[in-house]
C-alpha positions in Angstrom: -25.1 -11.2 27.1 -21.9 -11.2 25.1 -18.7 -10.2 26.8 -16.0 -8.9 24.6 -12.3 -9.1 25.5 -10.8 -5.8 24.8 -7.1 -5.8 24.2 -6.6 -2.2 23.1 -10.1 -1.6 22.1 -13.3 -0.6 23.7 -15.7 -0.3 20.7 -17.1 2.0 18.0 -20.2 4.2 18.7 -22.9 4.7 16.2 -22.5 8.0 14.4 -25.1 10.0 12.7 -26.9 8.5 9.7 -26.4 11.6 7.6 -22.6 11.5 8.3 -22.5 7.9 7.4 -24.4 8.3 4.2 -22.6 11.4 3.0 -19.2 11.8 4.6 -16.3 9.4 3.9 -12.6 9.7 4.2 -10.7 10.4 1.1 -7.6 8.5 0.2 -4.6 10.7 -0.6 -1.1 10.0 -1.7 1.5 9.7 1.1 2.8 13.1 2.0 0.1 15.0 0.1 -2.8 14.8 2.6 -4.8 17.9 3.2 -7.6 18.8 5.5 -9.8 19.9 2.6 -9.5 16.5 0.8 -10.5 14.6 4.0 -14.1 15.4 3.5 -14.4 14.9 -0.2 -14.7 11.8 -2.4 -15.3 8.2 -1.6 -12.5 5.7 -1.1 -12.4 3.1 -3.9 -12.5 -0.4 -2.4 -11.3 -3.6 -4.0 -13.9 -6.3 -4.0 -12.8 -9.2 -1.9 -12.3 -12.6 -3.5 -11.6 -16.0 -2.2 -7.9 -15.5 -2.8 -7.5 -12.2 -1.0 -10.2 -12.5 1.7 -10.0 -16.2 2.5 -12.7 -18.8 2.4 -14.3 -17.4 5.6 -14.2 -13.7 4.6 -17.6 -12.4 3.6 -18.0 -9.4 1.2 -21.2 -7.5 1.2 -22.4 -9.0 -2.0 -21.6 -12.5 -0.7 -23.8 -12.2 2.3 -26.7 -10.4 0.8 -26.3 -7.1 2.6 -28.4 -4.4 0.9 -27.1 -0.8 0.6 -27.8 0.9 3.9 -26.6 1.4 7.5 -25.7 -1.4 9.9 -23.8 -1.9 13.1 -21.2 -4.6 13.7 -19.0 -5.6 16.6 -15.4 -4.8 16.2 -12.2 -6.2 17.7 -8.9 -4.2 17.5 -5.6 -5.7 18.6 -2.0 -4.3 18.7 -0.3 -1.1 19.8 0.7 -0.2 23.3 -2.8 -0.6 24.9 -3.1 3.1 25.8 -5.5 4.0 23.0 -8.8 2.3 22.1 -11.7 2.5 19.7 -15.4 2.1 20.3 -17.8 -0.6 19.3 -20.3 -1.5 17.8 -19.1 0.1 14.7 -21.2 1.9 12.1 -21.0 -0.1 8.9 -22.4 1.3 5.7 -22.9 -0.6 2.4 -22.9 1.5 -0.8 -23.2 -0.3 -4.1 -21.9 -3.4 -2.5 -18.9 -1.8 -0.9 -18.6 -1.8 2.9 -17.1 1.0 4.9 -16.6 1.1 8.7 -16.4 4.2 10.8 -13.6 4.1 13.5 -13.7 6.5 16.5 -10.6 6.5 18.5 -10.2 7.5 22.2 -7.5 10.0 21.2 -7.5 13.1 19.0 -3.9 12.6 18.0 -4.3 10.2 15.0 -3.7 12.1 11.8 -4.0 9.4 9.2 -4.5 5.7 8.6 -3.9 3.2 5.9 -4.6 -0.5 5.2 -1.3 -2.3 5.6 -2.2 -5.1 3.3 -2.8 -2.8 0.3 0.4 -1.8 -1.5 2.8 -2.0 1.4 4.2 -5.5 0.8 4.5 -4.9 -2.9 6.4 -1.6 -2.4 3.5 0.5 -3.7 2.6 3.7 -1.9 -0.4 3.0 0.3 -3.6 5.1 0.2 -4.0 7.2 3.3 -7.3 8.0 5.0 -7.6 11.3 6.8 -9.9 12.1 9.7 -13.5 12.9 8.8 -13.9 15.3 11.7 -12.2 18.4 12.7 -12.9 18.5 16.5 -12.8 15.9 19.2 -11.3 12.4 19.0 -10.0 11.2 15.7 -12.6 9.5 13.4 -11.9 7.7 10.2 -14.0 5.9 7.6 -12.1 3.1 5.8 -13.2 0.5 3.2 -13.7 -3.1 4.3 -13.3 -5.9 1.7 -14.6 -8.7 4.0 -16.0 -9.5 7.4 -14.6 -12.2 9.7 -11.1 -11.7 8.3 -8.2 -9.9 10.1 -7.4 -6.6 8.5 -4.0 -5.1 9.1 -4.2 -1.3 9.5 -1.7 1.4 10.4 -2.5 4.5 12.3 -0.1 7.4 12.8 -0.2 9.1 16.2 1.3 12.5 17.0 0.8 12.1 20.8 4.5 11.3 21.3 7.5 13.7 20.8 7.7 12.4 17.2 4.9 11.0 15.0 4.8 7.2 15.1 3.0 4.7 12.8 1.4 1.9 14.9 0.1 -1.4 13.4 -3.2 -2.9 14.5 -5.3 -5.8 13.5 -8.9 -5.2 12.9 -11.7 -7.7 12.6 -15.5 -7.3 12.1 -17.9 -10.1 13.3 -20.6 -10.8 10.7 -22.7 -12.7 13.3 -23.2 -9.5 15.3 -24.6 -7.3 12.5 -27.8 -5.4 13.2 -29.7 -2.8 11.2 -30.3 0.8 12.1 -33.4 -0.1 14.2 -31.5 -2.7 16.2 -32.8 -5.8 14.3 -30.3 -8.6 14.2 -29.1 -9.6 10.7 -28.4 -13.2 10.3 -26.1 -14.4 7.5 -27.4 -17.7 6.3 -25.5 -20.4 4.5 -27.0 -19.4 1.2 -25.6 -15.9 1.6 -28.9 -14.1 2.4 -29.1 -11.5 5.1 -32.1 -12.0 7.4 -33.1 -9.8 10.3 -33.6 -11.3 13.7 -36.5 -9.7 15.6 -34.9 -10.1 19.0 -31.5 -8.9 20.2 -29.5 -10.4 23.0 -31.1 -9.1 26.2 -28.9 -8.9 29.2 -31.8 -8.5 31.7 -31.9 -11.5 33.9 -35.3 -13.0 34.1 -36.7 -10.7 31.4 -36.6 -12.9 28.3 -38.0 -16.4 27.9 -35.9 -17.2 24.9 -32.5 -16.1 23.5 -32.5 -14.3 20.1 -35.7 -15.7 18.7 -36.1 -15.2 14.9 -39.2 -13.4 13.6 -40.8 -16.8 12.8 -40.0 -18.2 16.3 -41.3 -15.2 18.3 -44.8 -15.4 19.6 -46.4 -12.3 18.3 -49.9 -13.2 19.2 -51.6 -10.2 20.7 -55.0 -9.3 22.1 -54.6 -5.8 20.7 -56.7 -4.8 17.6 -53.8 -3.8 15.4 -50.5 -3.9 17.4 -48.5 -7.1 17.1 -45.5 -6.3 19.2 -47.0 -6.0 22.7 -49.7 -7.7 24.6 -51.2 -7.2 28.1 -52.8 -10.0 30.2 -54.4 -9.5 33.6 -52.8 -12.1 35.9 -54.3 -11.2 39.3 -55.6 -8.4 41.4 -53.6 -5.3 40.6 -51.2 -7.2 38.3 -50.8 -7.4 34.5 -48.3 -9.3 32.4 -46.8 -7.2 29.6 -45.1 -9.1 26.8 -43.1 -7.1 24.2 -41.9 -8.6 20.9 -42.9 -12.0 22.0 -40.0 -12.4 24.4 -39.6 -9.5 26.9 -41.9 -10.0 29.9 -42.8 -7.3 32.5 -45.0 -7.9 35.5 -46.7 -4.6 36.2 -48.1 -4.1 39.7 -50.4 -1.4 41.0 -49.3 0.5 44.0 -49.2 -1.8 47.0 -50.0 -4.9 44.9 -47.8 -8.0 45.2 -46.7 -10.4 42.5 -49.1 -13.4 42.1 -47.7 -16.8 42.9 -45.8 -18.2 39.9 -45.0 -14.8 38.4 -41.9 -12.7 38.8 -39.3 -15.4 38.1 -39.2 -14.9 34.3 -40.5 -11.3 34.2 -39.1 -8.0 35.3 -41.3 -6.5 38.0 -42.5 -2.9 37.4 -44.1 -1.3 40.5 -46.4 1.7 40.0 -46.6 4.6 40.4 -43.9 6.0 38.1 -43.1 9.6 38.9 -39.6 10.0 37.5 -39.4 8.4 34.1 -36.4 8.5 31.8 -37.6 8.4 28.2 -34.4 7.6 26.3 -36.7 6.6 23.4 -38.1 9.7 21.7 -41.2 8.2 20.0 -43.3 7.5 23.1 -42.9 11.1 24.3 -45.9 12.1 22.1 -48.1 9.5 23.9 -47.3 11.1 27.3 -48.1 14.5 25.9 -51.5 13.4 24.5 -52.3 11.6 27.7 -51.4 14.8 29.6 -48.9 13.1 31.9 -45.7 14.7 30.9 -45.2 15.5 34.5 -44.2 11.9 35.0 -41.3 12.3 32.5 -38.2 13.9 34.1 -35.4 12.9 31.7 -34.8 12.6 28.0 -31.9 11.7 25.7 -32.9 14.2 23.0 -31.6 17.8 23.3 -34.1 20.7 23.3 -33.0 21.9 19.8 -33.7 18.4 18.4 -37.3 18.3 19.6 -39.7 19.5 16.9 -42.7 19.3 19.2 -43.0 22.7 20.9 -44.7 21.3 24.0 -41.7 19.0 24.6 -39.0 21.4 23.5 -40.2 24.1 26.0 -40.1 21.7 28.9 -36.6 20.6 28.0 -35.5 24.2 27.7 -37.0 25.1 31.1 -35.4 22.1 32.8 -38.7 20.4 33.7 -37.5 17.6 31.6 -33.7 17.2 31.9 -31.4 16.2 29.1 -29.2 13.6 30.6 -27.0 12.7 27.7 -27.2 10.3 24.8 -29.1 7.0 25.2 -25.7 5.2 24.8 -23.8 7.3 27.4 -26.2 8.9 29.8 -25.1 10.8 32.9 -25.8 8.0 35.4 -25.4 10.4 38.4 -28.0 12.7 36.9 -30.3 9.8 36.2 -30.0 8.7 39.8 -30.2 12.2 41.1 -33.6 12.7 39.6 -34.9 9.6 41.2 -35.4 7.6 38.1 -38.0 4.8 38.7 -38.4 3.6 35.0 -36.3 3.9 31.9 -37.9 3.4 28.4 -35.3 2.7 25.7 -35.6 2.1 21.9 -34.1 -1.0 20.4 -31.0 1.0 19.8 -30.0 0.2 23.3 -29.1 -3.3 22.1 -26.1 -1.6 20.4 -24.9 -0.6 23.9 -25.9 -3.5 26.2 -23.5 -2.3 28.8 -25.5 0.8 29.3 -28.7 -1.1 29.8 -26.9 -3.4 32.2 -25.5 -0.4 34.2 -29.0 1.1 34.6 -30.3 -2.2 35.9 -27.4 -2.6 38.3 -28.4 0.8 39.7 -31.9 -0.6 40.4 -33.6 1.1 37.5 -35.9 -1.1 35.5 -35.5 -0.8 31.7 -38.3 -1.4 29.2 -37.5 -1.6 25.5 -40.1 0.0 23.1 -40.8 -1.8 19.8 -43.5 0.5 18.5 -41.3 1.3 15.4 -41.5 -2.3 14.4 -45.3 -2.2 13.7 -46.0 -2.2 10.0 -49.6 -1.1 10.5 -49.9 2.7 11.3 -52.8 1.9 13.7 -50.5 -0.7 15.3 -48.0 2.0 16.1 -50.8 4.2 17.4 -52.2 1.5 19.6 -49.0 1.6 21.8 -50.7 4.5 23.5 -52.6 1.9 25.4 -49.4 0.5 26.9 -48.3 3.9 28.2 -51.8 4.6 29.4 -51.5 1.4 31.5 -48.1 2.5 32.9 -49.4 5.9 33.9 -52.9 4.9 35.2 -54.6 6.5 32.2 -56.0 3.4 30.5 -59.4 5.0 30.0 -58.0 8.1 28.4 -55.7 6.0 26.1 -58.5 3.8 25.0 -60.7 6.7 24.2 -57.9 8.5 22.3 -57.3 5.4 20.2 -60.9 4.6 19.5 -61.6 8.2 18.5 -58.6 8.1 16.1 -59.9 4.9 14.5 -63.5 6.3 14.2 -62.1 9.4 12.7 -60.3 7.4 10.0 -63.3 5.2 9.4 -65.4 8.3 8.7 -62.7 9.7 6.4 -61.8 6.6 4.4 -64.7 5.4 2.3 -62.8 2.6 0.5 -62.4 4.6 -2.7 -59.4 3.4 -4.7 -57.9 6.4 -6.6 -56.1 5.5 -9.8 -53.0 7.5 -8.7 -49.5 6.3 -8.0 -47.3 7.8 -5.2 -43.6 7.8 -4.6 -42.3 8.3 -1.0 -38.6 9.0 -0.8 -35.7 11.2 0.1 -32.3 11.9 -1.5 -29.2 11.0 0.5 -26.2 13.3 0.7 -24.3 11.1 -1.8 -27.1 11.5 -4.4 -28.8 8.1 -4.0 -32.5 7.9 -3.4 -33.9 6.1 -0.3 -37.3 4.6 -0.9 -39.5 2.5 1.4 -40.1 -1.2 0.7 -43.7 -1.8 -0.2 -44.5 -3.6 3.1 -43.4 -0.5 5.2 -45.9 1.3 7.4 -45.5 4.6 5.3 -46.6 2.6 2.2 -49.5 1.2 4.2 -50.7 4.8 4.9 -50.7 5.5 1.2 -52.7 2.3 0.6 -55.2 3.1 3.4 -55.8 6.5 1.8 -56.6 4.9 -1.6 -53.4 5.3 -3.4 -51.0 2.9 -5.0 -47.3 2.9 -4.2 -45.2 3.2 -7.3 -42.7 0.6 -6.2 -45.4 -2.0 -5.4 -43.2 -5.0 -6.1 -40.4 -3.8 -3.8 -41.5 -6.2 -1.0 -38.5 -8.2 -0.1 -38.7 -10.7 2.7 -40.5 -9.8 5.9 -37.5 -11.1 7.8 -35.0 -9.0 5.8 -33.2 -6.2 7.5 -33.9 -2.6 6.4 -37.3 -1.1 5.7 -35.7 1.0 2.9 -33.8 0.5 -0.3 -31.3 2.8 -1.7 -31.2 3.2 -5.5 -29.4 5.4 -8.0 -31.1 8.5 -9.2 -31.4 6.9 -12.7 -33.1 3.9 -11.2 -35.5 6.1 -9.3 -36.2 8.1 -12.4 -37.1 5.0 -14.4 -39.5 3.8 -11.7 -41.1 7.1 -10.5 -40.9 9.6 -13.3 -44.6 8.9 -14.2 -45.8 8.8 -10.6 -48.8 11.1 -10.1 -47.6 12.3 -6.7 -44.2 12.7 -5.1 -43.9 12.9 -1.3 -40.5 13.9 0.0 -39.7 12.3 3.4 -38.0 14.8 5.7 -37.7 12.4 8.7 -33.9 12.1 7.9 -33.3 15.0 5.5 -34.3 18.6 6.2 -37.7 19.6 4.8 -37.6 21.1 1.3 -39.3 24.4 0.8 -39.5 24.7 -3.0 -39.3 22.7 -6.2 -35.9 24.4 -6.8 -34.7 22.7 -3.6 -35.7 19.4 -5.1 -34.3 20.1 -8.5 -31.0 21.2 -6.9 -30.6 17.6 -5.7 -30.9 16.3 -9.3 -31.8 18.0 -12.6 -33.7 14.8 -13.5 -36.6 15.9 -11.2 -37.6 18.6 -13.7 -38.7 15.8 -16.0 -41.0 14.1 -13.5 -44.7 14.1 -14.2 -45.6 15.2 -10.6 -43.2 18.1 -10.9 -44.9 19.3 -14.1 -48.4 19.0 -12.5 -47.5 20.6 -9.2 -48.1 17.4 -7.1 -44.9 17.4 -5.1 -45.3 17.4 -1.3 -42.9 17.4 1.6 -43.6 16.0 5.1 -43.0 18.2 8.1 -40.1 17.5 10.4 -42.3 16.8 13.4 -44.2 13.9 11.7 -41.8 11.2 13.0 -41.8 12.5 16.6 -45.6 13.0 16.7 -46.4 9.4 16.4 -50.1 10.1 17.1 -50.1 12.1 13.8 -50.6 9.0 11.7 -54.3 9.7 11.4 -53.7 13.3 10.2 -51.0 12.0 7.8 -53.4 9.5 6.2 -56.1 12.3 5.9 -53.5 14.5 4.2 -52.6 11.7 1.6 -56.3 11.1 0.9 -56.8 14.9 0.4 -54.0 14.9 -2.2 -55.3 11.8 -3.9 -58.9 12.9 -4.0 -58.2 16.4 -5.2 -59.4 18.0 -2.0 -56.0 19.5 -1.6 -56.3 21.5 -4.9 -55.5 25.1 -4.1 -54.1 24.3 -0.7 -50.3 24.5 0.0 -50.4 23.6 3.7 -51.9 20.4 5.1 -51.7 19.0 8.6 -48.3 17.3 8.2 -47.3 18.2 4.6 -46.7 21.2 2.5 -46.7 21.6 -1.3 -43.4 22.4 -3.1 -43.8 25.2 -5.6 
């Protein structure tokens, strides 16, 4: 596990994707800053060159970073040492321009500027104002290059008189991960490639350090899932391998580790009665297996649960909200007798949190179900949670029935219809899935054809989505037979007007004219077992079975 020397810094926490995509600090002239302007406009950044960034500095275009959301380790030096910022930092790339979100440990910073721009030449520097109105000061500033010291100035009002303090900021390109926690490697030819595995601080829980996708052993005895495998290794003992690297020795109650096991695997001893599900996706598995009573803690607040069965339990306190996955209330976790913590890969952005849980004697398992590109591969993870909760038979039955249900629904018919699956970001760009994404696979299974069928990219490349301009989306999708608006990130739309309010170009789309515009429901992401119903919905739309219907299982028509 990497250790970071912190001079004045701690590090930057990941902020909300919506804020990152749509809210950037506006530069204003010195002495003319206003609170209103802080939330409007995008800072214009100067593209780094070899002269001003140095040979080692890497601009987004130089290292192949696509537009999107990333995280990067940050180092901040200078000042008095009393204030700090947090890391990893949220790094966004928009049209090749990088911006980093800085979150200070103090609420008293009222503006920042980049010291290298304009100051030495006598020009007035561009100031960046806080992007938040409450809590500790947060700024979004442009970054011309990584791996290159950036001199910044922050003005603090914590003293009797305001003071400008100079700091040196640097961002480590070797630490970049995408929003799902996949490592992004910057190769010599300037291409960005994602690394399946992250540094794993658990001692004896990884057989190799940071294996790439090609290096990871993803062989699995599962029918569809590629990112987990289970192997019986003795009486009452099973070896679980996740992502080809993380090994867990699962023991039945009273069982002992077989000889030769336990040295390179984390031991998990059943039964589990007080599980902390920091990852939200597996919660649906526990619900369907009727073992929510084993889950006592979550990192998702009641209002953010779209599944009523879960929300009601969080509201009643049966399942306790114990804080964000990155900063849980450790006393509360211990107080509820936590015997297993299940995290998403986002925990690799906060390795110290994982390390702290383990130091308290709490085993931590990392869920990789979101990495499965096959919808049935994601669904098959129910077998793993059935094994953990002694409901293997129920899990196997649930999965087999779901597969049989699809087999009876899907007859292999290929409909001559194209589908666009997308949402519009707050800055007006359109986020679409790459054609090797699991959502596209659902369209194909239902008999449709994804309109951006050549948007494949490299399987090892970070990001499952691509952001494009509205004009680019219009050129590629205006003649699509069906539009499906993805509300997993954005709020669900309720009418065609809601869609057209995002861009007047939508009024010219074929699907808008024919009334074939659909929107996913908000609970589709949290209800991971709903992939079967989602595929059935898409087939109904493609086949014409949905004619005259405005409400399907996981989608509704926009009118």
